[in-house]
N, C-alpha and C positions, 0 to 999 in steps of 0.2 A: 743365461747370466751366468758371470765369473763364480768361483767356489768360495764361501764362506759361510755354507749353511755345511755342517758335518753329516746329517743322517735325519730323517725323520723324527727315530727316538730324541735327538738330540731337539729340534722344533719344538717336539711335543713337551718336553721339560723345561725348555727355555721360553713358554709361548710370551711370557713380555720382553724377552729378546729375542730376534729371529736371528735373522746372518749379517757378518760383515766379513772386509775383507780388504778395505783401501784406505790408505791415510788421507786424514781429512784435519782441518784447520792444521796444517804443517807446513813441512817447507821441504824442498829439494834435500836430498841426504847429502850428494856429492860423493865424497869419498871417507865422512864420518864413518861410516858403518860397511866398510869394502868385503867384510864377511858376509853380508846380506844378499842372496840370489834371487832371482827372478825363474818361475817355473815356463818354459815357452811351449806354446802349442804350434803342433805340425802346418795348422793350417790358420789363416788370417783371420781378425773378427771383422765384423762391417764398418767398424771405427777405423781400423787400419791397422789396431793394435793387436801384439800375440802375447800377453803374458797375463796368468791366470791364476797363477797363485806364488806365492812367496817361501822364502826358506832361509836356512842359515848355515854355513859352512861352519861345521864343528870337529872335520879332521881335513885333512888334506883331501882324503877321498868321499867323506859323506858330509849330504846336507840334509839337515835336519828340516821336517814339514808335517802336514797333516794329512793323515791317513785320508781324508774323503777326497783330495787334490786330484788323485790317479789310481788306476785297478794296481791291486798288487801283481807283481813281475812286468809289470809295464815297463817299455821303453822310452826315457825321460829327457829332454834336453832342458839344460841349467843355463842362466847368464849370469853374470857378475856386474854387466856393465852399469854401468850410472842413468843411463837411457838408452835402452833398447832401440833398434833399427833393425830391421830386415838385416841378415848378412853378417851381425854383428857375432863376436866369439861365442860360440854357445858349447857346452861340453856336455856330453851322452852320458848315462846313467842307465841301472835298474832301480825302478821304485819297489820298493819294502814297504809293509804297512803291517799294524799288529795285529795279530791272528785273530786277538779279541775284541776287534771294531766292527759293529758300530759299539759294541761292549751294553752298559744299562746306563740307568737316569745316575747312579751312583759312579760310575766310573766311565766315560765315554770310548777309551782307548784311543781318540783318535789323534795316533802319534803315529808318524812314517820316516822314513828316509828317502834318499836316493842314494847308492853308493856307484860312485862315478868310475869310468874307464879308467881314467888319468888323473894325476895328483893335480891340486890348483895351487899356485905358489902363491897364496895369500894366505897369512896367519888365521886361523881358524878362534872363532866365539870359544866362549867357556859354559859347562855346563854348571846347573848351580848344586852343592853340595844335599847327602839326602835330608829331607826334614829340614831344611835350611831356610824356608820361606813360609813355616808355620806361626811365626810370630814377630811380623812384620808391625813397624808403627802404621796410624789410622793415615798420616799424611803419606807415607811411600809414595813416589812416583816411579813410573817406568817409562821407556822412551819404545815406543812402537814401529818397525820401518816396517816398511815394503812397497809392492809396485802396483796398489791396487788404485782405485777411483778415489780421486785428487778432490771433488767434488759431486753433490749429490743438487741437482736442481729438480725445482717443482715447477711443470710447464702444464699447460693444460692439458696434454693427454697422461698427464702423471709424473712420476718424480724421471729423472735421467740421471745416470751414473756414468760421470766423466774419466776418462780413462787416456794417460799421455807413454806409459811404459818407462815412466821416471822413477828411480827410487826415491822414496818421501820419508819423511821421521814427525814425528809430534810426541810431544809428552802429557801422560795422562797422570793421574791420582787414585790409588787403592780405593775402589767402592768396596769390598766384599770378597770372601776368600770361607775355600770349604776341602775339604782332605785333596780335591782335584782339581779345581777353578779355580781363577783368580778372576774378581770381574773390578775392572778398570773404568773408572770416569772417564769419558772424551766429549762431555759438553761443552762445547764452545762457549755460553755464557759465564762460566767457571772458568773460563781461561785453558781448558785443558782441548786435546786433541786427540787422535784415534784410529782406529780401522774401518774397511769399509770392503767392498765387494774385490775380491784381487787380493785381499792381502793375506788370506787366509793362508796358516803351515808357517805364516811370518813370526819374527820374533817379537818379544816384549822383553828387555831389557830392565836390568834392577838398575834402577837409578842410570846415574852415567857409565856404569859397567860396561864389560864386554860378554855378560852374565846372562843368558838367555833363561829369564826366568818360568817364562811360560810361550807359549805357540797360540796363535788368533786362530780359534775354531769358527766362533761365533758371535752375532750383535743383533743391534739392532736394524728395524728393516730399514729405514734411512738414515744409518750412520752417525748418527749427534746424541747415542745415550750412553751406553756401554759397551764394550769392549770384554768379550768372553775368551775368557785364554787358559790352555792346557798346561797343568803346573809340571813341570820337568825334574821337580823333587823328591816325587812320588815313589812310592816300591813300585808300583805297576809302570811307569812311564821307563825309570830306572831298569826295571828288568826287560824292556824292551830294547833299551838303548845300550845296553853291556853286551850286545851280540855282536854289535860294530864299532863299536868307540871303547875308550878307557874310559870310566866314570871317574869322576874327584870323591 
């Protein structure tokens, strides 16, 4: 199954909220968020798809993602196509994860970047200022974007996760916040949508802005309740990212 579980330590801590990684109860993104990327596998999945994680361009050569999506130092392919098919343009780069990952229950350090071999001619998304998410209103909305599963069906043999390598987006509402994590409601009964398998590392934008408030790291098993995300305004996230980009 595609990435959306950050590590055993994360699952132990989030026992009521397992993995999450694709966009559910959402819509095709088209060119709304051209800086959102998909991490492309070197081998095709059995359902004919290729993308296993998501990410965001935060400088001409740096894609933000989650540490659990790949191994530190791994060569990685990235696409910005709205609907990826084999043979489409993919940029190559090197995966760099936070050296402190998987961290502890107070800070998972589940953050990474792909440093690309060449510039991407797409305007990059922005990172938040230090500590800027600490006092969000209870009704704060986020736009989650990624290439993960777009639907979860309940078949006789269990839940099935459907993928199509299309960039999708959905809007969710703040559920709770702590020192390193945002939890975003993606309950469709309240009009929210959110992430699922394959959306790991993808962005959760602050409202309608291009500011990456947090990146998806986990969620509930059937992608219907809570999207759990690693904040980008914390000292630990910024300490890692400062090695690769200029921070606001």
